[in-house]
N, C-alpha and C positions, 0 to 999 in steps of 0.2 A: 363695312370695315374689313371683312375677310377678303373681299375682292380687291380692296386697296392694298392690303398686305401682299396678296398674290401678285398683283401687278408690280409692286415694288421689288419683289424677289426676281421678277423676270426682266426688269428694266433699269433698276437703280445702278448707275455706273460704278459707284464705289463698292457696292456689294459684289457686282460681277467681277471687278478687278481682284477683290479678295478671294473670290471663288476660283479664279484662275490659278491660284497657288496650288490647288490640287493637281494640276497638270504637271507642274514642276516636281512635286513630291512623287508623283507616279513615275516620272522619268528617272528620278534619282534612285527609286527603289529598283527599277528595272536594271539600271546601271550597276547597282550593288550586286544583283544576282548575276549580271553579265561578267563580273570580275571572277566568278567561279569557273568560267570557261577560258580556254586558251585564246590568245589573240592571233589573228591571221593577217598577214600583210603581203602585198605584192608590189613589185617595182619593175619598171622598164626604163632603161636609159640608153642614150646614144651619144657618141663623141666623134668629132672630126679633129684631126691633128695634122698640122702642116709638116711636110718633110723638112729635114735639116738636122743639125747636130744638137744632141741633148746629153745631159749628164744625169746618171742614176747611181747614187752611192759612190760618187767620185769617178765613175767609169764613163767614158765618152761613148755615146751611142749615136749613130748617124743613119739616116735613111733618106734616099733621094726621091721617095714617093710619099705623097700624102696618104694618111691612114684614116680609115673609118672603123669605128668600133661600136658595138651594142652589147647590152647585158641585161639579163632578167634575173629576178630573185623572188622566190615565194618562201616566206618564213613563218614558222609557227613558234610562238613564245608563250610560256606559261609561268606565271609568277604567283606564288601562294605563300601566305603566312597566317598567323592566327587572326589578324585583323580581317583577312578576306572572309572568314566565316562569321565574324560578329557584325560586320558592316551591314549585311542585310537586315539583321535584327534592329540595328540603329535606324535604318531607313524606314522599316515598317513602323517603328515607334514614332518617327518623325512624320510619316504619312498620317498616322492616327492623330498626332498633335495638330497637323494642318487641318484635318477634318473637324477637329474640335474648335479650332480657330474660326473656321467657316461657319460652324454652328453658332458660335458666339456672335459673329458678325450678322448672321441671320436673325438671331434673337434681338440684337441691338436695333437692327433695322425695323423689325416688327414693333418694338417698343416705341421707336420714334414715330413710325407711321400711325400707330394707335393714338399716341399723344396728340399728333397734329390733326388727326381725324376728329378726336374729341374736342380739340380747340376750335376747329371749324364748326362743329355742331353747336358748341357753346356760343360762339359769336353769332351763328344763325338764330339760335334761340333768343339771344339779346336783341337781334334785329327784329324778330317777330314781336317781341315785347314792345319795342319802340313803335312798331306799326299800330299795336293796340293802344299805346299811349297817345299817338297822333290822333287816332279816331276819337279817343276820349277827350283830347284837347279841343277837337272840332266840335264835339257835342257840348262842351263847356262854353265855347264861344257862342254857339247858337243859343244856348240857354241865357247867357249874359245879354245877347242882343235882344232876345225876346223879352226879358225882364226890363231892359232899357226902354223898349217900345211901349210897354204898358205902364211905365212909370214906377215900377217897383225896384228897378236897378239903376245904376249910374253908368255914365259914359266911361268913368274910370275902370269899372269892372270889365267893360268891353275891351278897353285898351289893354288891360292886364291879360285878358283871355287871348287877345291877338298876339301879345308878346310870348305868352306861354306856348301857343301853337307854333310860332316861329322857332322858338328854342327847341321844341320837341321835334320839329322837322329837321333841324340841324343835327340833333342827336340821332335821328333815324339815318340821315345821310352818312354820318360817321360810322354807325353800326353796320350799315350795308357795305361800306368801303372796307371796314375791318374784316368782315366775313369774306369778301373777295380776296383780300390779302392772305387770309388764313388758308383759303382753298388753293391759292397759288403755291404757298409753301408746302401744302400737302402733296400736290401733284409734282412739285420739284423732288420731294423724297421718293415718289413713286417712279420717277424717271420718265414720265410721259407728259405730253402737252395736255392742258386742261380742256376737256370738251366744252362745247357751247351748251349753255343751260344745263350744266350738270347738277344733279341733286344728290345730296348725302342723306342716307337713311340709317337708322339704327333701331334695334330691338332690345337694347340694354335695359335692364331693370335694376332698381335699387333694392338691396336686401337679399341678393342671392346668397344661399347658405355657403359657409366656408368650413373647411376641415379645421381641426384643432391646431393651435400654433405648433405644438411638437410634431405633428404629422407634416405640416408644411415645411418645418425646418429640416426634417429627415429627407423629405422629397427634394428640397433645394440642394442639399449636400450631395445627392446622387445625380441630379440633372442640371444644375446651374451650369450653363455653357462656359462661363469664365473659370469656374473652379475646375471643371472637367478638362479644359484646355491647359491650365497650369499643372494639373496632375500628369497630363500627357507629356508636357515639357519636362517635368521632373523625371519621368521614366526615360526620356531621351537623354537627359543629363547623366543618369545612372549608367546607361549603356555606353555613353561617350567616355566615361571614366574607364570602363572595362576595355574599350577599344584602345585608348591611349596606353594602357598597361601592356598591350600586345607589342608595342614598339621595342620591348626588351627581348622579344623572341626572334629566332632566326627566320630568314626568308629563303625559300627554295625557288630557283629560277631554272627552267628547262627551255632549251631552244634548239630547233632544227630547221632544215629547209632544203630546197633544191634550187639550182640556178644554172645558168649557162652564159656563154659569151661568144662573140664573133670578132674577128680581126681581119680586115681586108685592106689591101693596098689599092689606092684609087687608080693607079696605073696598072691595067691588067697584064702588061708585059714585064712588070718589075721582077717578078719571080722567074719568068722565062729568061730574061736577060741575065739574071744571076746564075741560073742553072746552065745557060749556054757558056757563060764565062768560066764557071767551075769545070764544065766538061772539057772546054778547050785547054784549060790549065792542066787538067789531069792527063789529057792526051800528050801535051807537050812534055810534061814531067815523065810520062811513060817512055816517050821516044828518047829523051835525054838519058834516061837510065839504061835503056837497052843499047844505045850507041856506046855508052861507057863500057858495058859488059862486052860488046863486040870488039872494042878497041883493045881490051886486055885479054882477048881470046877466050872469054867465058861464054857459055851458051846464052842465047837471048831469044826473046819472042817479039822482035821488032815488028813483024807483020801484024801481030795482034793489036798493036797500039792504034792502028787505023780503024779498029772496030769500036773504039771509044767515040761514040757519036751521040748527039742530042737530037732526038727525033721529034717530028711534029706531034706524034701521039703523046709524048711526054710533055710537050708544051701545052697541048690541050688539057691534059690532066692537071697541070699546075694552075692553068687559068680557071678550071672548074673548082679546084680546091681554094683558090683565092676568093671566089665569088660567094662570100658568106653573109655580108651585111645586107639587110638588117636582121633577118630571121633564121638564118641557117646556123643555129646555135650549136656550140660544142658543150656537152653536159659537163658541169663542174662536179667534183667529187662531193658526195653527201657527207654531212657531219652532224653530230649531236653533242650539245654542250649542256652540262649540269653544273650549277653553282649554288653553294650554300653560304649565305653571308650572315654575319652576326654583328650588329653595331656594338662597338665598345664604348666610344666616347665621342659625343658630338657637341661639345661645348655647353652641356647642360640644357640643350634645347628640348630634349625629351622630358626632362624633369620640369621644365617650365610649362610645357603643354599639359603634362599630367596635373600639375598644381592648379593651372587655370581651369581645367575641367572639373577638378574637385571643388574649387571655389564656386564654379557655376552650378554644380549639383547642390551645394549647401544653400546658395541663393535661391535656387528653384524651390527647395523645401521651405525656406522662409516665406517665399511668395505664396505658396499653397497655404501655409498656416495663417498668413496675414489675410488672404482672401476668404478663408473659412471664418475667421473672426469677424471680418467686415460683413460677410454674408449673414451671420447670426444677427448682427446689429441692424442691417438693412431690412431683413425679413421681419424682425420684431417691430422695428419702427414703422414699416409699411403696414403691418397687421394692426398696430395700435391706431395709426392714422386712418386706416379704413374703418375701424370701429367708430372712431370719433366722427368721421365724415358721414357715416350712416346715421348716427344720432343727430348730427347737425342738419341733415336733410329733413328729418322729421320735425325738428324745431322750426326750421325756416319755412317748411310747408305750412305749419300752423300759423306762423307770423304772417305769411302772405295771405292766407285765408282771412285772418282777422283784419289785415290792412284793406283787403277788398271789401269786406263788410263795412268797415269804417267809411271807405270812399263812397259806397252806395248810400249809406246813411246821410253823409254830409251833402251829397248831391241832391238827395230828396229834400233835405232841410233847406238847401239854397234855393231850390225850385219854388218853395213856398215862402221864402224870405226869412227863415229862422236861422240862417247861417250866412256869414259873409263870404265874399269871393276869396279872401285870404285863407279862411278855414278850408275852403274847397281846394285851393292850391296846395296848402299844407298837407291835406289828406292824399291828394294825388301824388305828391312828392314822396310821402311815406310809403304809399302803395308801390310806386316805381322802385324805390329802394328795396322794399321787401321782396318783390318779384325778382329783382336783380340778384339779391342775396340767395334766393331760393334756387335760381338757375345755376349760380356759381357753386352752391353746395352740391347740387346734383352732379355736376361735371367734375367737381373736386373728388367726389366719391368714385366716379368711374375712372378718373386718372389714377387715384390711389390704388384701385383694383388692378389697373394695367401695370403699375409699378410693381405691385406684389407678384403678378404673373411673370413679369420680366425677370425678377429676382429668382423666382422658382425655376423658370426655364420651360414652363409649359402652361397651357390654359387651365384655369381653375373653375370655369363655368361654361 
């Protein structure tokens, strides 16, 4: 049975799915602690813009060259409020509740496997009883045939013995079939395929000593997985109410970051042509001004106007300055932002969430109380049932022994002609019923013991 329970915990898909909830709870707890740290983000973007006329704030801007731009940003953001500090406590409590749920699922699986194991053993015992009854029916048929041959019996007794044997063989087939079905159900709960020629064994005994009822009740209130899980959920509900109350507190947000950008004309001579045009315009303006001064007899520097030239070195420098895209970034000015926000009114949404969390907390407390009351009743009922089952086993064992003695006595009387075959059939039927009741009483005892252990949440033997 212990091997079956161990295999079930390793392979039962429903239990494994429930156990996976631990992973989610672990990630949620880590995320809650992660909220205590600042958030870091990085971005890199690029843009291509076709040349032409554009409007910005009502001002017409035009460019005869396509433009390529890129930008990077590394930002640090830190947001903190009272809920930031209480959320890890909530998630720790939730993780404990999930572990309690998994423990409850484990105990439930253990209980189911034990019950199915005992059921398979019970049907195996019934099948073995039918084996012995078939052997007994064959012996009765041989005895009826022997009596018929020596003239002390009748052909009717032979026919009755043949019918009884056939009926017993049918009962044996049904018992064997039921045992195979019970084993299939057992291995289904274990989550593995049934091996060929598998044998179920058990060293369970009737009459193992039990602690007092008060001791069992106190132990169950401490260790019953269902009650422990509900208490953990109640603790989560308490902390959730505290977290919802923090929505009335302010939130501090700090942010800073570094960044840069590039701006490049796709035509490498665009800036050169602009500079050349600007230089030529400046030279022409200089010449015109100096000619006017010369015409009115004022001193002029007309020869110096010819010195206004756009050189190849300047053109190369402009081309080099234009070649920025995509990674020759110009550093953007750094900035630090601090913001303190306090929610004033959000349409009673906070009040709704707080009220819902308070109701959930009260419901969790009611569930704990209800489960404790139910646990008291279940433990007491299982304890009384176990005591009754133990007494029943003793009585059915005595009945089976008496039925066996009666059958042996009637068989001996039939062999010497002092009893009829009907008396023999009646005794065999009574014996079969007594043995069946004895087997059922034994496994009812073991099942009641398993129910009590499941309610307590730990083995008792």
